[in-house]
C-alpha positions as CSV (number, residue, x, y, z in Angstrom):
1,M,0.2,0.1,-0.3
2,E,0.9,3.4,-0.8
3,E,2.1,5.4,1.9
4,T,1.3,9.4,1.8
5,L,3.6,11.5,2.2
6,L,2.8,15.3,2.1
7,V,-0.7,16.9,2.8
8,V,-1.6,20.2,1.4
9,D,-5.0,20.8,3.0
10,R,-6.9,24.1,1.8
11,L,-3.7,26.3,1.7
12,T,-4.1,29.9,1.0
13,T,-0.7,32.3,0.5
14,S,-1.2,35.6,0.0
15,F,0.9,39.0,-1.1
16,H,0.0,42.8,0.1
17,L,-0.2,44.8,-2.5
18,Q,-0.3,48.6,-2.5
19,N,-4.3,48.4,-1.4
20,G,-3.8,45.3,0.8
21,W,-4.0,41.6,1.1
22,F,-4.4,39.2,-1.9
23,P,-4.4,35.3,-2.5
24,A,-2.1,34.0,-5.0
25,I,-3.3,30.7,-4.1
26,E,-6.6,29.5,-2.3
27,D,-8.2,26.8,-0.6
28,L,-5.7,24.5,-2.6
29,S,-5.7,20.7,-1.4
30,F,-3.4,17.7,-2.6
31,N,-1.2,15.2,-2.0
32,L,1.8,12.8,-3.0
33,K,2.2,9.3,-2.1
34,S,5.4,7.4,-2.0
35,N,7.7,7.6,-4.9
36,E,5.5,9.3,-7.2
37,T,5.7,12.0,-9.7
38,L,2.5,14.5,-8.7
39,A,2.9,17.2,-12.1
40,L,1.8,20.7,-11.1
41,V,0.2,22.5,-14.1
42,G,-1.9,25.6,-14.6
43,E,-1.1,29.4,-16.8
44,S,1.0,30.8,-16.1
45,G,0.4,33.1,-13.0
46,C,-1.8,30.9,-11.5
47,G,0.6,30.5,-8.4
48,K,2.8,27.2,-9.0
49,S,5.3,28.3,-7.9
50,V,4.0,30.3,-4.5
51,T,2.9,26.5,-3.7
52,A,6.0,25.3,-4.1
53,Y,7.3,28.4,-2.1
54,S,5.1,28.0,0.4
55,I,5.9,24.1,0.9
56,M,9.2,24.8,1.7
57,N,8.4,27.7,4.2
58,L,10.7,29.7,1.5
59,L,8.3,32.6,0.8
60,P,9.8,35.9,0.8
61,K,9.2,38.2,4.0
62,P,7.8,41.2,4.6
63,G,4.9,41.0,2.4
64,S,3.7,37.4,2.3
65,R,2.1,35.0,4.3
66,I,0.4,31.6,4.4
67,D,-3.6,32.7,5.5
68,R,-4.8,29.2,6.4
69,G,-4.6,25.7,5.5
70,R,-1.9,23.0,6.4
71,V,1.0,21.2,4.8
72,L,1.5,17.8,6.0
73,F,4.5,16.2,5.5
74,H,4.0,13.2,7.8
75,G,1.5,14.0,9.6
76,R,3.7,17.2,11.2
77,D,2.2,20.4,9.7
78,L,5.2,22.5,8.0
79,V,3.1,25.4,8.0
80,S,3.5,25.8,12.3
81,M,6.7,24.5,12.1
82,P,9.3,26.1,14.2
83,A,11.8,28.1,12.4
84,A,14.8,26.0,13.6
85,E,13.2,23.0,12.6
86,M,12.3,23.5,9.3
87,R,15.3,24.9,7.9
88,S,16.9,21.4,9.1
89,L,14.0,19.8,6.8
90,R,15.2,22.4,3.7
91,G,17.7,20.4,1.9
92,S,17.2,17.0,3.5
93,K,13.9,15.9,3.7
94,L,12.1,18.6,1.2
95,A,14.3,19.7,-1.6
96,M,13.6,21.8,-4.3
97,I,15.2,22.9,-8.0
98,F,14.4,26.0,-8.8
99,Q,13.9,27.0,-12.6
100,E,16.8,29.1,-13.4
101,P,19.9,27.5,-12.3
102,M,22.0,30.8,-12.7
103,T,20.5,33.2,-10.1
104,S,20.5,29.9,-7.9
105,L,24.5,29.5,-8.0
106,N,26.9,31.3,-6.1
107,P,29.1,32.9,-8.7
108,A,32.1,33.5,-6.3
109,L,32.1,29.6,-5.0
110,T,33.1,27.5,-7.2
111,I,30.0,23.8,-8.0
112,G,32.1,22.1,-5.9
113,Q,32.1,24.2,-3.2
114,Q,28.5,24.2,-3.5
115,I,27.7,20.9,-3.7
116,A,30.4,19.6,-0.5
117,E,28.4,23.0,1.3
118,V,25.1,20.9,1.9
119,L,27.0,18.2,2.1
120,Y,28.8,19.3,5.7
121,Y,25.8,21.6,6.3
122,H,23.1,19.1,6.6
123,N,25.2,15.4,6.7
124,G,27.5,16.5,10.0
125,T,29.9,15.6,7.2
126,S,33.9,16.4,7.9
127,R,35.5,19.1,5.2
128,K,37.3,16.0,3.1
129,E,34.0,13.5,3.0
130,A,32.0,16.7,1.2
131,S,34.2,17.0,-1.1
132,R,34.4,13.5,-2.0
133,G,30.6,13.4,-1.8
134,A,30.1,16.5,-3.8
135,L,32.0,14.2,-6.5
136,E,30.4,11.7,-6.5
137,L,27.2,13.4,-6.2
138,L,28.7,15.5,-9.4
139,E,28.8,11.4,-11.4
140,Q,26.0,10.8,-10.4
141,V,24.1,13.4,-12.3
142,K,25.9,12.2,-15.3
143,I,28.1,15.0,-15.5
144,P,31.3,14.9,-18.0
145,A,34.5,15.4,-16.0
146,A,33.2,15.7,-13.3
147,A,36.8,15.4,-11.6
148,S,38.1,18.9,-12.7
149,R,34.4,20.1,-12.9
150,M,34.5,20.3,-9.4
151,N,37.0,23.5,-9.8
152,D,34.9,25.6,-12.0
153,Y,32.1,28.6,-11.6
154,P,28.4,28.6,-12.4
155,H,29.4,30.4,-15.8
156,H,31.7,28.2,-16.7
157,L,29.1,25.5,-17.6
158,S,26.5,25.2,-19.6
159,G,23.0,25.3,-19.3
160,G,22.1,21.6,-18.8
161,M,25.3,21.5,-16.8
162,R,24.2,23.7,-14.2
163,Q,20.5,22.6,-14.7
164,R,22.1,19.2,-13.8
165,V,24.8,20.7,-10.7
166,M,21.1,22.2,-9.2
167,I,20.2,18.2,-9.3
168,A,22.9,17.5,-7.5
169,M,22.9,19.9,-4.9
170,A,19.4,18.9,-4.0
171,L,20.4,15.2,-3.9
172,A,22.4,16.1,-1.7
173,G,21.0,15.7,1.3
174,R,19.1,12.4,-0.1
175,P,15.4,14.2,0.2
176,E,11.8,11.9,0.4
177,I,10.1,14.8,-1.5
178,M,11.8,16.7,-4.0
179,L,10.3,19.9,-5.4
180,A,11.3,20.8,-9.1
181,D,10.2,24.3,-10.3
182,E,10.3,24.1,-14.1
183,P,13.5,22.9,-14.1
184,T,13.9,21.8,-18.0
185,T,12.2,24.9,-19.4
186,A,15.1,27.6,-19.7
187,L,16.8,24.4,-22.0
188,D,16.3,23.1,-26.0
189,V,14.5,20.0,-26.3
190,T,17.5,17.7,-26.7
191,I,18.8,18.2,-23.5
192,Q,15.2,18.9,-22.0
193,A,15.5,15.3,-22.3
194,Q,18.2,14.3,-20.8
195,V,16.7,16.3,-18.0
196,L,14.4,14.5,-17.7
197,A,15.3,11.1,-18.1
198,L,17.8,11.4,-15.4
199,L,15.4,13.2,-12.6
200,D,13.3,10.0,-13.7
201,D,16.5,7.8,-13.1
202,L,17.6,9.0,-9.9
203,K,13.4,9.0,-8.4
204,Q,13.9,5.0,-9.0
205,E,17.2,4.5,-8.2
206,L,16.8,6.7,-4.7
207,N,13.5,5.7,-4.1
208,M,12.2,9.6,-4.0
209,S,8.6,11.3,-4.2
210,M,8.5,14.4,-7.1
211,I,5.9,17.2,-7.8
212,F,6.9,18.2,-11.3
213,I,6.0,21.8,-11.6
214,T,6.0,22.7,-15.2
215,H,2.8,24.4,-18.0
216,D,4.4,22.3,-20.9
217,M,1.3,18.7,-21.7
218,G,4.3,17.3,-23.4
219,V,6.5,16.8,-20.2
220,V,3.7,16.2,-18.1
221,A,2.5,13.3,-20.0
222,R,6.1,12.2,-20.4
223,V,7.1,12.1,-16.5
224,A,3.6,12.1,-14.6
225,D,1.8,9.6,-12.3
226,R,-1.1,12.0,-11.4
227,V,-2.2,15.5,-12.6
228,A,-3.0,18.1,-10.4
229,V,-4.3,21.4,-12.4
230,M,-4.6,24.7,-10.9
């Protein structure tokens, strides 16, 4: 029997504009089961990314808030969870791949340093072990000549390679749930297919569940077990 890992129950998130608070998502409900890919689809501006940021508790503040509703992970409400505890879950049990890796990666650090930092923080490994783990993750996401790429900066890499680095960082904590926010939107069709195949392989290998945000129905047909339409 499939276990329900995540339940979003009547979630409402609002943003403060000039004339007051306005909901970006309202009374949104869905669930995610173990080893399942749920596609969250809808037109631009319907609140797909806001949903992901609400689940991860990464909403920009001040200026946004969760008005009501619950996000239950293994029965525990992430909305009311203390900030320190949520930080420990974020990146370990819950991870996110962002839409544009160039704005998510630190331009002043090598990709090896950035992945190693995640391992050092979440897994409590030594710096040396974290560096070794970073190399293993780059190999796992199929970056060619991974050892030589460890010292590259984000601007040295192509868009597809940067997205693979983001996937490696998200995998560093061995999450149970991966949220992928339109991870292939900026990629050409060939690279998009490679990244989708990689995500599917990793999901099966690591027994992850995934919320895949997209507006591309071709991508939905390829990756989704179920679809939630906003």
